[in-house]
N, C-alpha and C positions, 0 to 999 in steps of 0.2 A: 732470707727468702722473700721474694716479691709476692705480696698478698694477691690472691686470685680475685678477679672482679666478680662481684656478686651478680647473679642472674635473677631477675625478677621472676617469680613463679605465678602461674595462674593468669598470665596476661598474654594475649595473642600478639605477635609482632605485627607492626604496621605493614600493610600491603596496599596494592592498587586496585582499581576497578576490575582488571582482568582476573586477578586472583580471587576476588570476591565472586565474580561471575562463575568461575570454575567451581568454586565451592557450592554455589546454588545449584548448578547443573548436576554435580556429583551427588549431592544429597537427594535431589529429586529422582535421579536415575536409580540410586540405591533403594529407594522406597517403591519403585515401580515394579509391577508384575508384567514382565515381557510376554507372558502367555495370554494376557488380556487384549484381544484385538480391537475392542471398541474404546480405547483410550488414546488420547493424543496430548501433545505438549502445547500449552498456551503460553506464549512468552512475549515480552516486549524488549526489544533491543534498542540501544542508543548508539547510532553509527555516525561517524564523520563522513560526509558525502565527498567522493572524489572530485577533483577539479574538472574532470572531463564531462561531468554532468552539470547542466546549466544551473540546477537548483543549489549546487555547492557554492560556486563562486558568487552567484547572485545573492544568496542569503548571508554569506560572509561579508559581502560589501554593504549589506543593510541589516546589521545584526538585530535591530529591534523590530524588523518586519517579520510577520508571521505568515506562513504558507500552509495551506491544507490541500492535499491531493484528494479529491472526492471520488474519483472513479478512474477506470482505465479500459480502453477498448482498442481493438486491433484495426488499423487502417490498411496496412499491408503487413506481410510477414516481418518486415524490418522496421516499421514505424507504428506508433501508438498515438491515441488521442486521450487527453485527460482534461477534466475541469479542475481548475485551481481557484481557491479563494485566497486572495492576497490582501493583507491589511494595508491601510494607508492610501489615501487619495481616491479621486473619482475614477470611473471606468476609463481605461486607456493609459493611466499614469505610467504603468510599468511596461506596456507593450513594446515601445521602441527599444528599450534596453534588453528585454528578454529576447527579442527577435535577432539580436546581434550574436547570440551564442551559437556556435557551429552545430550543435546537436538539435537545435530548434528549427523546425520546418515552417511552421505557421503559428501566428498568435492572433486570436480574435477576442475582443473585449465584449463581454456579455451584459453585465448589469452590476449596479451598486448594491451591495448586501451588507448591512450593518456598518462597521467601520472599515470596510474594505470593498473589494470588487471581485467579480467572477471573470475568469479568463479561460478560454478553450485553447489548448496548446497541442499542436501536433509535433512530435519529437521522435528522434531516432532511438530505438530501444536500448536501454541500458542492459548490461549482461544479466541482471537479476530477472528480467522478464523472460529470457530464454530458459533460465533455471526453473522458474515456476511453471513454465509451459511444459518442460520435460517431466517435472514431478506431478503434473496434472493437479496443481494446487491453485486455489483462488487467492488473489491478493486481498488483504484485509484493509478496508478503508474506514475512516480517513487516515492518511499518513500526514503527520505533523512535522513541519520543518521550521527551524529557526537557527540563525547564526551558524550555518554550515553543518548542522546535525539533524538527523531524522529519527523520529520515534517509529520503529518498525514492529508491527504486531504480527506474530506468527501463530498459526493453528495447523499443526501437522503431526503425523506419527513421528516417533523418535528417529527413525532412519532418515526421513526427509528433513527433520529438524537439524540433524547433525550436518547434512549437506548445506543447508541454508546458513547455519552458524559458521561453517568453514568458509563459505563464500564471503560472509560479512567480515570475518577476520582477515581474509585476503585483501579486502578493501580498506579495512581499518583494524590494525592489530590490537588497538585499545578499545575495541567494541565492548560495551557494557550490557550485561543482562540485567535490566531494571527489575523485571519480575518474571516468575516462571511458575507454572502449576500444571496439573493434569485436569482433563475434563472429558466428557462424553464426545465421541467422534461424530455421532449422527447429526448433532445440531450445527456443525460447522461445515458439513459437506455442501458443495455447490448444488443447487436444485435445478439449474438450467441445463438443458440438453446442449449438445454442440451446435445444433442449428439455431437454437434460441440465443446462445451466446453470440453467434455470428450475426444474427439479426439485430441484437442489442448494440453490438459494436458498429454495425453499418448505420443504424438509426442515429447513434450518438455522433458519428463522424459527419453525417449529413446535416446535423443541427436540429433533429426532430425534438430533442429534449432541452434545447436551449431556451432561455428566457430573454427576450421573446423568441418564439419558435422560428427556426431558420428555414424550415421546409414544411410544406403541408403534407397531410397523409396521402393525398392523391398524388402529389409529386414524388413522394418517397416510394409509393407503390410502382409508379412508372419507372423510376430510377432503378428499382430492383427487379423490374419485369415480373411483377406479381399483381394479383388483383387487390383492389382497395380493401375489400372485405376480409381477405386472407391476412393482409398485413395488420388490419385493425384487430382481428381476433388473436393473432399471434402476440402482438404487443400487449394487449389486455392480459393475456395469460402470463407473460413475462412479468408485468407489473404486479400481478396477484402473487406470483411466487416470491418475488423480491420482498413484497410487503409482509408476507407470512414469515419469511426468514428473518426480517428485521424485528418483527413483533415477538418472535420466539414461540415455542410450543405452548406456553401457558395462555397466550393471547390469540393463538391461531384458531380458526373455526373448528368445532368438534367434528 
């Protein structure tokens, strides 16, 4: 008789990132109480960026260059504006190359910061923007990109988290769940009203928050057909809310 091959016991067979991610998700879901409405999933995904988005091929062409997406605002229903910090070189170094990508509408060089520079880029929306818009979820910033991969942070109820994860797996079947846990929902809810979010996006697109500032408060008010005092008060309230969100409940005023 041919002896049977021995099978090691007590050792888990090798597997890939996708299997490890599935185990993390299953374990956390098993420990979750679905009857608890004030809990959400906090996760970090590692995703390969598709070639159709400029950050994918650009960062793969420059694998040592680091990018951070600092914010996102709506310019039109189909386009967004974001500030990017990109490592390497003085302001303007990357602008001509970035402008050549078909999904990029406009590139402005803002300022040198640390070992990189700030760029304001208007671009055609990737599909994930429409997904977050439909789910009424805020994007979590900064988003970090290097060598064609993005670290994507998610704060959402489980039902929305499943949709986002399915979307990510459609873009990258080998998406990795780097970390996942549960947390209180209230500290991650967007604090701005729809009108405040619209004003913030309009002010960003007009260059009001650029360094140096691209438009004065008076000119912004005229552009939006509102009084200077109204715009000033509204922006001050927006900044106060965002600051309180960033500081968290422990540091927010009593």
